[in-house]
C-alpha positions as CSV (number, residue, x, y, z in Angstrom):
1,M,-35.5,56.6,-7.4
2,F,-36.0,53.1,-6.2
3,L,-39.5,53.0,-7.6
4,Y,-38.2,54.2,-11.0
5,Q,-35.4,51.5,-11.0
6,L,-38.0,48.9,-10.1
7,L,-40.3,49.9,-12.9
8,S,-37.4,50.1,-15.3
9,F,-36.4,46.6,-14.4
10,F,-40.0,45.5,-15.0
11,F,-40.1,47.1,-18.4
12,A,-36.7,45.7,-19.3
13,S,-37.9,42.2,-18.5
14,S,-40.6,42.4,-21.1
15,K,-40.4,40.6,-24.4
16,K,-37.7,42.0,-26.7
17,E,-38.3,41.7,-30.4
18,E,-35.4,41.2,-32.8
19,E,-34.9,44.1,-35.2
20,S,-36.8,43.1,-38.3
21,S,-36.0,44.4,-41.7
22,Y,-38.9,46.0,-43.6
23,D,-38.8,47.0,-47.3
24,L,-39.3,50.8,-47.0
25,S,-39.9,51.1,-50.7
26,L,-43.3,49.6,-50.2
27,Y,-44.6,52.5,-48.2
28,K,-45.6,56.0,-49.4
29,R,-46.1,59.1,-47.4
30,G,-49.7,59.1,-46.1
31,D,-50.1,55.3,-46.2
32,L,-52.1,53.7,-43.4
33,L,-50.1,50.9,-41.8
34,E,-51.8,48.2,-39.8
35,V,-50.2,45.5,-37.5
36,P,-51.6,42.9,-35.1
37,R,-50.2,43.6,-31.6
38,T,-51.1,41.4,-28.6
39,L,-55.0,41.4,-28.3
40,F,-55.7,44.2,-30.8
41,T,-54.7,45.7,-34.1
42,H,-52.4,48.8,-34.1
43,F,-52.5,51.5,-36.6
44,G,-50.1,54.3,-37.8
45,I,-49.5,56.8,-40.6
46,Y,-46.4,56.5,-42.7
47,L,-44.6,59.9,-42.9
48,G,-41.7,58.9,-45.1
49,D,-38.0,58.3,-44.3
50,N,-38.7,55.3,-42.1
51,R,-41.0,57.3,-39.8
52,V,-44.5,56.3,-38.6
53,A,-46.8,58.5,-36.6
54,H,-49.1,56.5,-34.3
55,L,-51.2,57.1,-31.2
56,I,-50.0,54.7,-28.4
57,P,-50.6,54.5,-24.7
58,D,-47.4,54.6,-22.5
59,I,-47.1,54.8,-18.7
60,L,-43.4,55.7,-18.7
61,P,-43.9,59.5,-19.1
62,V,-45.9,59.5,-15.9
63,I,-43.0,58.1,-13.8
64,S,-39.9,59.4,-15.6
65,K,-38.7,62.6,-17.3
66,D,-35.9,60.7,-19.1
67,K,-36.6,61.6,-22.7
68,A,-34.1,59.0,-24.0
69,S,-36.0,56.2,-22.2
70,I,-39.4,57.5,-23.3
71,A,-38.3,57.7,-26.9
72,K,-37.4,54.0,-26.9
73,M,-39.8,51.4,-28.4
74,V,-43.0,51.1,-26.2
75,T,-43.1,47.6,-24.9
76,N,-46.3,45.7,-24.2
77,N,-46.0,46.3,-20.4
78,R,-45.7,50.0,-20.9
79,L,-48.5,50.0,-23.4
80,L,-51.0,48.0,-21.2
81,L,-50.3,50.2,-18.1
82,G,-50.8,53.3,-20.3
83,V,-54.2,51.9,-21.3
84,I,-55.2,51.5,-17.7
85,T,-54.0,55.0,-16.7
86,K,-55.3,56.6,-20.0
87,V,-51.9,58.2,-20.7
88,A,-51.0,58.3,-24.4
89,S,-49.3,60.3,-27.1
90,V,-49.1,60.6,-30.8
91,R,-45.4,59.9,-31.4
92,V,-43.1,59.1,-34.3
93,D,-41.2,55.8,-34.4
94,S,-39.3,53.8,-37.0
95,V,-41.2,51.2,-39.0
96,A,-39.5,48.4,-37.1
97,D,-40.4,49.8,-33.7
98,F,-44.0,50.6,-34.8
99,A,-44.5,47.1,-36.2
100,Y,-42.9,45.3,-33.1
101,G,-41.9,42.3,-35.3
102,S,-45.4,41.9,-36.9
103,E,-46.4,41.8,-40.5
104,I,-47.6,45.1,-41.9
105,L,-50.8,45.6,-43.9
106,I,-50.8,48.7,-46.1
107,N,-54.0,50.7,-46.6
108,H,-56.1,47.7,-45.8
109,M,-58.9,50.0,-44.4
110,D,-59.4,51.4,-47.9
111,K,-61.4,48.2,-48.6
112,V,-63.5,48.7,-45.5
113,C,-64.2,52.4,-45.3
114,S,-66.8,53.8,-47.6
115,Q,-65.1,57.2,-47.6
116,P,-62.3,57.6,-50.1
117,P,-58.8,58.4,-48.7
118,L,-57.4,62.0,-48.7
119,D,-54.3,62.9,-50.6
120,G,-51.2,61.3,-49.1
121,D,-49.5,64.6,-48.2
122,E,-52.7,65.8,-46.6
123,V,-52.9,62.6,-44.6
124,A,-49.3,63.0,-43.4
125,R,-49.8,66.7,-42.5
126,R,-52.9,65.8,-40.4
127,A,-50.9,63.1,-38.6
128,E,-48.0,65.5,-37.9
129,K,-50.2,68.2,-36.7
130,L,-51.6,66.0,-33.9
131,L,-48.3,64.9,-32.5
132,G,-48.0,65.2,-28.7
133,S,-49.8,64.1,-25.6
134,V,-53.5,63.0,-25.7
135,T,-56.0,61.6,-23.3
136,Y,-56.5,57.9,-24.3
137,S,-59.8,56.1,-24.3
138,L,-60.0,52.5,-25.3
139,L,-63.5,52.9,-26.8
140,W,-63.7,56.6,-27.8
141,Y,-60.2,57.7,-28.8
142,N,-57.6,55.1,-29.7
143,C,-55.0,54.6,-32.4
144,E,-57.7,53.6,-35.0
145,H,-59.7,56.8,-34.4
146,Y,-56.5,58.8,-35.0
147,V,-55.5,57.2,-38.3
148,M,-59.1,57.1,-39.6
149,Y,-59.4,60.9,-39.0
150,C,-56.0,61.5,-40.7
151,R,-56.7,59.4,-43.8
152,Y,-60.5,59.6,-44.2
153,G,-61.6,62.6,-42.2
154,M,-63.7,60.5,-39.9
155,A,-62.6,59.6,-36.3
156,I,-64.2,56.2,-36.1
157,S,-63.0,52.7,-34.9
158,Y,-64.3,49.5,-36.4
159,Q,-62.6,47.6,-33.5
160,T,-64.7,49.6,-31.0
161,Y,-67.9,49.0,-32.9
162,Q,-67.3,45.2,-33.1
163,F,-66.5,45.1,-29.3
164,C,-69.6,47.1,-28.4
165,T,-71.7,44.8,-30.7
166,I,-70.4,41.7,-28.9
167,V,-71.0,43.2,-25.4
168,R,-74.5,44.3,-26.5
169,K,-75.3,40.7,-27.6
170,I,-74.1,39.3,-24.3
171,V,-75.8,41.9,-22.0
172,C,-79.0,42.5,-24.0
173,S,-80.1,38.9,-24.3
174,Q,-83.1,36.9,-23.1
175,M,-80.8,34.8,-20.9
176,S,-79.4,37.9,-19.3
177,A,-82.9,39.1,-18.6
178,Y,-83.8,35.8,-17.0
179,M,-80.7,35.8,-14.9
180,T,-81.1,39.4,-13.8
181,A,-84.7,38.7,-12.6
182,L,-83.6,35.4,-10.9
183,C,-80.6,37.0,-9.1
184,G,-82.7,39.9,-7.9
185,V,-85.4,37.7,-6.5
186,C,-82.9,35.4,-4.8
187,T,-81.1,38.4,-3.3
188,M,-84.3,39.7,-1.8
189,L,-85.3,36.3,-0.5
190,Y,-81.9,35.9,1.1
191,L,-82.0,39.4,2.7
192,G,-85.7,38.9,3.7
193,C,-86.8,42.2,2.2
194,M,-89.1,41.2,-0.7
195,T,-91.6,44.1,-0.9
196,P,-93.2,45.8,-3.8
197,L,-90.7,48.6,-3.6
198,T,-87.7,46.2,-3.9
199,L,-89.4,43.9,-6.4
200,L,-90.4,46.6,-8.8
201,P,-86.8,47.7,-9.7
202,T,-85.8,44.1,-10.3
203,L,-88.7,43.6,-12.7
204,L,-88.1,46.9,-14.4
205,V,-84.4,46.2,-15.1
206,S,-85.2,42.7,-16.3
207,F,-88.0,44.0,-18.5
208,T,-85.7,46.7,-20.0
209,I,-83.1,44.1,-20.9
210,W,-85.8,41.8,-22.3
211,M,-87.1,44.6,-24.6
212,A,-83.6,45.5,-25.7
213,A,-82.7,41.9,-26.6
């Protein structure tokens, strides 16, 4: 009980957004809504009647069975801890709770995705069918994968692709190959165990990074 109270206080101390008014007439059933939230872009599917289905990590269901608390807007602290523990669900929130005070882009991905969108009712039906708990993966199954499947039939994430491209440029670079070889040699010299058997893996890893660059 004490742990729950402590965590509840932690969540309550997180940033509270003022209730923002959104013009619901702008949204149609099956629209893909997109908002910037902290360090990433969050996505959802508009179901109509001020309801948005979205996949969002949330730690609270792990530590509490209080459905009323869980149903409240997911704060940044709840969300980040959910990412770490890979606990998430596809849930329905109001437009204001989904947007978290941010500006909403409507069907912006239509300009990016080469696949034409499905019919709005079909998009919403797909979104509703997937409601419930899911295993979250920052790279392989996040909110963007969910909405892309619902609207275009392809579970892909452009955010993940861009992140992996940046990581690849950093890891698979000539400088990285040099540093790997240098660190390996320095470590062997420091430990006094430079032999062909220890030198070969260092050279092999460095050569592999060099060829991938």
